[in-house]
PyMOL CGO cylinders between C-alpha atoms (Angstrom):
from pymol import cmd
from pymol.cgo import CYLINDER

trace = [
    CYLINDER, 61.54, -19.16, 30.60, 60.89, -21.98, 28.09, 0.3, 1, 1, 1, 1, 1, 1,
    CYLINDER, 60.89, -21.98, 28.09, 60.18, -24.41, 30.91, 0.3, 1, 1, 1, 1, 1, 1,
    CYLINDER, 60.18, -24.41, 30.91, 57.52, -22.11, 32.39, 0.3, 1, 1, 1, 1, 1, 1,
    CYLINDER, 57.52, -22.11, 32.39, 55.87, -21.71, 28.95, 0.3, 1, 1, 1, 1, 1, 1,
    CYLINDER, 55.87, -21.71, 28.95, 55.72, -25.49, 28.54, 0.3, 1, 1, 1, 1, 1, 1,
    CYLINDER, 55.72, -25.49, 28.54, 54.14, -25.77, 31.97, 0.3, 1, 1, 1, 1, 1, 1,
    CYLINDER, 54.14, -25.77, 31.97, 51.46, -23.22, 31.16, 0.3, 1, 1, 1, 1, 1, 1,
    CYLINDER, 51.46, -23.22, 31.16, 50.89, -24.85, 27.81, 0.3, 1, 1, 1, 1, 1, 1,
    CYLINDER, 50.89, -24.85, 27.81, 50.44, -28.27, 29.46, 0.3, 1, 1, 1, 1, 1, 1,
    CYLINDER, 50.44, -28.27, 29.46, 48.04, -26.90, 32.04, 0.3, 1, 1, 1, 1, 1, 1,
    CYLINDER, 48.04, -26.90, 32.04, 45.98, -25.14, 29.36, 0.3, 1, 1, 1, 1, 1, 1,
    CYLINDER, 45.98, -25.14, 29.36, 45.84, -28.33, 27.25, 0.3, 1, 1, 1, 1, 1, 1,
    CYLINDER, 45.84, -28.33, 27.25, 44.28, -30.21, 30.23, 0.3, 1, 1, 1, 1, 1, 1,
    CYLINDER, 44.28, -30.21, 30.23, 41.10, -28.24, 29.55, 0.3, 1, 1, 1, 1, 1, 1,
    CYLINDER, 41.10, -28.24, 29.55, 40.84, -30.16, 26.25, 0.3, 1, 1, 1, 1, 1, 1,
    CYLINDER, 40.84, -30.16, 26.25, 41.02, -33.56, 27.99, 0.3, 1, 1, 1, 1, 1, 1,
    CYLINDER, 41.02, -33.56, 27.99, 37.36, -33.80, 28.89, 0.3, 1, 1, 1, 1, 1, 1,
    CYLINDER, 37.36, -33.80, 28.89, 34.45, -33.99, 26.43, 0.3, 1, 1, 1, 1, 1, 1,
    CYLINDER, 34.45, -33.99, 26.43, 32.14, -31.76, 28.50, 0.3, 1, 1, 1, 1, 1, 1,
    CYLINDER, 32.14, -31.76, 28.50, 34.75, -28.99, 28.73, 0.3, 1, 1, 1, 1, 1, 1,
    CYLINDER, 34.75, -28.99, 28.73, 35.13, -29.18, 24.98, 0.3, 1, 1, 1, 1, 1, 1,
    CYLINDER, 35.13, -29.18, 24.98, 31.42, -28.94, 24.61, 0.3, 1, 1, 1, 1, 1, 1,
    CYLINDER, 31.42, -28.94, 24.61, 31.27, -25.96, 27.00, 0.3, 1, 1, 1, 1, 1, 1,
    CYLINDER, 31.27, -25.96, 27.00, 33.87, -24.13, 24.85, 0.3, 1, 1, 1, 1, 1, 1,
    CYLINDER, 33.87, -24.13, 24.85, 31.72, -24.82, 21.82, 0.3, 1, 1, 1, 1, 1, 1,
    CYLINDER, 31.72, -24.82, 21.82, 28.56, -23.59, 23.46, 0.3, 1, 1, 1, 1, 1, 1,
    CYLINDER, 28.56, -23.59, 23.46, 30.25, -20.43, 24.78, 0.3, 1, 1, 1, 1, 1, 1,
    CYLINDER, 30.25, -20.43, 24.78, 31.67, -19.58, 21.33, 0.3, 1, 1, 1, 1, 1, 1,
    CYLINDER, 31.67, -19.58, 21.33, 28.55, -17.41, 20.65, 0.3, 1, 1, 1, 1, 1, 1,
    CYLINDER, 28.55, -17.41, 20.65, 28.83, -15.40, 23.82, 0.3, 1, 1, 1, 1, 1, 1,
    CYLINDER, 28.83, -15.40, 23.82, 28.49, -15.45, 27.57, 0.3, 1, 1, 1, 1, 1, 1,
    CYLINDER, 28.49, -15.45, 27.57, 25.98, -17.67, 29.38, 0.3, 1, 1, 1, 1, 1, 1,
    CYLINDER, 25.98, -17.67, 29.38, 24.90, -18.18, 32.93, 0.3, 1, 1, 1, 1, 1, 1,
    CYLINDER, 24.90, -18.18, 32.93, 25.87, -21.27, 34.87, 0.3, 1, 1, 1, 1, 1, 1,
    CYLINDER, 25.87, -21.27, 34.87, 22.22, -22.34, 34.88, 0.3, 1, 1, 1, 1, 1, 1,
    CYLINDER, 22.22, -22.34, 34.88, 21.93, -21.99, 31.13, 0.3, 1, 1, 1, 1, 1, 1,
    CYLINDER, 21.93, -21.99, 31.13, 25.20, -23.85, 30.61, 0.3, 1, 1, 1, 1, 1, 1,
    CYLINDER, 25.20, -23.85, 30.61, 24.17, -26.65, 32.93, 0.3, 1, 1, 1, 1, 1, 1,
    CYLINDER, 24.17, -26.65, 32.93, 20.90, -27.17, 30.95, 0.3, 1, 1, 1, 1, 1, 1,
    CYLINDER, 20.90, -27.17, 30.95, 22.65, -27.08, 27.60, 0.3, 1, 1, 1, 1, 1, 1,
    CYLINDER, 22.65, -27.08, 27.60, 25.36, -29.49, 28.68, 0.3, 1, 1, 1, 1, 1, 1,
    CYLINDER, 25.36, -29.49, 28.68, 22.97, -31.66, 30.66, 0.3, 1, 1, 1, 1, 1, 1,
    CYLINDER, 22.97, -31.66, 30.66, 25.16, -31.46, 33.78, 0.3, 1, 1, 1, 1, 1, 1,
    CYLINDER, 25.16, -31.46, 33.78, 24.33, -30.73, 37.36, 0.3, 1, 1, 1, 1, 1, 1,
    CYLINDER, 24.33, -30.73, 37.36, 25.43, -27.28, 38.47, 0.3, 1, 1, 1, 1, 1, 1,
    CYLINDER, 25.43, -27.28, 38.47, 27.85, -28.90, 40.96, 0.3, 1, 1, 1, 1, 1, 1,
    CYLINDER, 27.85, -28.90, 40.96, 29.54, -31.00, 38.29, 0.3, 1, 1, 1, 1, 1, 1,
    CYLINDER, 29.54, -31.00, 38.29, 29.58, -28.11, 35.83, 0.3, 1, 1, 1, 1, 1, 1,
    CYLINDER, 29.58, -28.11, 35.83, 31.09, -25.74, 38.46, 0.3, 1, 1, 1, 1, 1, 1,
    CYLINDER, 31.09, -25.74, 38.46, 34.12, -28.03, 38.83, 0.3, 1, 1, 1, 1, 1, 1,
    CYLINDER, 34.12, -28.03, 38.83, 34.72, -27.85, 35.11, 0.3, 1, 1, 1, 1, 1, 1,
    CYLINDER, 34.72, -27.85, 35.11, 34.15, -24.05, 34.95, 0.3, 1, 1, 1, 1, 1, 1,
    CYLINDER, 34.15, -24.05, 34.95, 36.44, -23.48, 37.91, 0.3, 1, 1, 1, 1, 1, 1,
    CYLINDER, 36.44, -23.48, 37.91, 39.25, -25.45, 36.30, 0.3, 1, 1, 1, 1, 1, 1,
    CYLINDER, 39.25, -25.45, 36.30, 38.83, -23.58, 33.00, 0.3, 1, 1, 1, 1, 1, 1,
    CYLINDER, 38.83, -23.58, 33.00, 38.85, -20.26, 34.82, 0.3, 1, 1, 1, 1, 1, 1,
    CYLINDER, 38.85, -20.26, 34.82, 42.03, -21.11, 36.72, 0.3, 1, 1, 1, 1, 1, 1,
    CYLINDER, 42.03, -21.11, 36.72, 43.74, -21.85, 33.40, 0.3, 1, 1, 1, 1, 1, 1,
    CYLINDER, 43.74, -21.85, 33.40, 42.58, -18.54, 31.94, 0.3, 1, 1, 1, 1, 1, 1,
    CYLINDER, 42.58, -18.54, 31.94, 40.22, -20.04, 29.41, 0.3, 1, 1, 1, 1, 1, 1,
    CYLINDER, 40.22, -20.04, 29.41, 37.06, -18.45, 30.83, 0.3, 1, 1, 1, 1, 1, 1,
    CYLINDER, 37.06, -18.45, 30.83, 36.18, -15.08, 32.29, 0.3, 1, 1, 1, 1, 1, 1,
    CYLINDER, 36.18, -15.08, 32.29, 33.36, -14.48, 34.74, 0.3, 1, 1, 1, 1, 1, 1,
    CYLINDER, 33.36, -14.48, 34.74, 30.94, -11.70, 35.38, 0.3, 1, 1, 1, 1, 1, 1,
    CYLINDER, 30.94, -11.70, 35.38, 28.60, -11.55, 38.33, 0.3, 1, 1, 1, 1, 1, 1,
    CYLINDER, 28.60, -11.55, 38.33, 25.22, -9.88, 38.13, 0.3, 1, 1, 1, 1, 1, 1,
    CYLINDER, 25.22, -9.88, 38.13, 23.23, -10.13, 41.38, 0.3, 1, 1, 1, 1, 1, 1,
    CYLINDER, 23.23, -10.13, 41.38, 23.46, -13.80, 42.32, 0.3, 1, 1, 1, 1, 1, 1,
    CYLINDER, 23.46, -13.80, 42.32, 23.99, -14.92, 38.76, 0.3, 1, 1, 1, 1, 1, 1,
    CYLINDER, 23.99, -14.92, 38.76, 27.43, -15.78, 37.35, 0.3, 1, 1, 1, 1, 1, 1,
    CYLINDER, 27.43, -15.78, 37.35, 28.07, -15.55, 33.69, 0.3, 1, 1, 1, 1, 1, 1,
    CYLINDER, 28.07, -15.55, 33.69, 30.94, -17.20, 31.81, 0.3, 1, 1, 1, 1, 1, 1,
    CYLINDER, 30.94, -17.20, 31.81, 32.53, -16.35, 28.48, 0.3, 1, 1, 1, 1, 1, 1,
    CYLINDER, 32.53, -16.35, 28.48, 35.64, -17.29, 26.55, 0.3, 1, 1, 1, 1, 1, 1,
    CYLINDER, 35.64, -17.29, 26.55, 38.53, -15.06, 27.65, 0.3, 1, 1, 1, 1, 1, 1,
    CYLINDER, 38.53, -15.06, 27.65, 40.46, -15.02, 24.39, 0.3, 1, 1, 1, 1, 1, 1,
    CYLINDER, 40.46, -15.02, 24.39, 38.76, -15.55, 20.99, 0.3, 1, 1, 1, 1, 1, 1,
    CYLINDER, 38.76, -15.55, 20.99, 41.95, -17.14, 19.69, 0.3, 1, 1, 1, 1, 1, 1,
    CYLINDER, 41.95, -17.14, 19.69, 40.88, -20.18, 21.71, 0.3, 1, 1, 1, 1, 1, 1,
    CYLINDER, 40.88, -20.18, 21.71, 38.01, -20.74, 19.29, 0.3, 1, 1, 1, 1, 1, 1,
    CYLINDER, 38.01, -20.74, 19.29, 40.42, -20.79, 16.36, 0.3, 1, 1, 1, 1, 1, 1,
    CYLINDER, 40.42, -20.79, 16.36, 42.55, -23.40, 18.11, 0.3, 1, 1, 1, 1, 1, 1,
    CYLINDER, 42.55, -23.40, 18.11, 39.40, -25.44, 18.90, 0.3, 1, 1, 1, 1, 1, 1,
    CYLINDER, 39.40, -25.44, 18.90, 38.19, -25.31, 15.34, 0.3, 1, 1, 1, 1, 1, 1,
    CYLINDER, 38.19, -25.31, 15.34, 41.60, -26.27, 13.96, 0.3, 1, 1, 1, 1, 1, 1,
    CYLINDER, 41.60, -26.27, 13.96, 41.77, -29.33, 16.21, 0.3, 1, 1, 1, 1, 1, 1,
    CYLINDER, 41.77, -29.33, 16.21, 38.26, -30.32, 15.09, 0.3, 1, 1, 1, 1, 1, 1,
    CYLINDER, 38.26, -30.32, 15.09, 39.27, -29.95, 11.40, 0.3, 1, 1, 1, 1, 1, 1,
    CYLINDER, 39.27, -29.95, 11.40, 42.26, -32.20, 11.99, 0.3, 1, 1, 1, 1, 1, 1,
    CYLINDER, 42.26, -32.20, 11.99, 40.02, -34.79, 13.65, 0.3, 1, 1, 1, 1, 1, 1,
    CYLINDER, 40.02, -34.79, 13.65, 37.54, -34.75, 10.75, 0.3, 1, 1, 1, 1, 1, 1,
    CYLINDER, 37.54, -34.75, 10.75, 40.41, -35.13, 8.32, 0.3, 1, 1, 1, 1, 1, 1,
    CYLINDER, 40.41, -35.13, 8.32, 41.62, -38.15, 10.34, 0.3, 1, 1, 1, 1, 1, 1,
    CYLINDER, 41.62, -38.15, 10.34, 38.09, -39.67, 10.30, 0.3, 1, 1, 1, 1, 1, 1,
    CYLINDER, 38.09, -39.67, 10.30, 37.90, -39.24, 6.53, 0.3, 1, 1, 1, 1, 1, 1,
    CYLINDER, 37.90, -39.24, 6.53, 41.31, -40.89, 6.08, 0.3, 1, 1, 1, 1, 1, 1,
    CYLINDER, 41.31, -40.89, 6.08, 40.31, -43.75, 8.35, 0.3, 1, 1, 1, 1, 1, 1,
    CYLINDER, 40.31, -43.75, 8.35, 37.07, -44.25, 6.45, 0.3, 1, 1, 1, 1, 1, 1,
    CYLINDER, 37.07, -44.25, 6.45, 38.86, -44.26, 3.08, 0.3, 1, 1, 1, 1, 1, 1,
    CYLINDER, 38.86, -44.26, 3.08, 41.34, -46.80, 4.40, 0.3, 1, 1, 1, 1, 1, 1,
    CYLINDER, 41.34, -46.80, 4.40, 38.58, -49.09, 5.65, 0.3, 1, 1, 1, 1, 1, 1,
    CYLINDER, 38.58, -49.09, 5.65, 36.76, -48.76, 2.35, 0.3, 1, 1, 1, 1, 1, 1,
    CYLINDER, 36.76, -48.76, 2.35, 39.86, -49.56, 0.43, 0.3, 1, 1, 1, 1, 1, 1,
    CYLINDER, 39.86, -49.56, 0.43, 40.54, -52.66, 2.49, 0.3, 1, 1, 1, 1, 1, 1,
    CYLINDER, 40.54, -52.66, 2.49, 36.90, -53.86, 2.02, 0.3, 1, 1, 1, 1, 1, 1,
    CYLINDER, 36.90, -53.86, 2.02, 37.40, -54.00, -1.76, 0.3, 1, 1, 1, 1, 1, 1,
]
cmd.load_cgo(trace, "trace")
């Protein structure tokens, strides 16, 4: 069982390995959005965005809803946003530490 959990974990973490997927998560934090709206916000072609969205849907990050010929995406589990925010906080802490170290060396 542990091996399978690690496999799922690794597959989910692949979502975080591309800046545009991270940006999509951040944009979708406020609610669902159509593919067209997402493409405009992320400045991606629909074809390129569709690849990212498909990968994120396969890994159970996003949920879709179809209305007519429009497809809407939203975050499947709100806990994802907490993880996303925690990782960003860690990055900001690291940036501050790096800046303080650079400043201390410059003195």
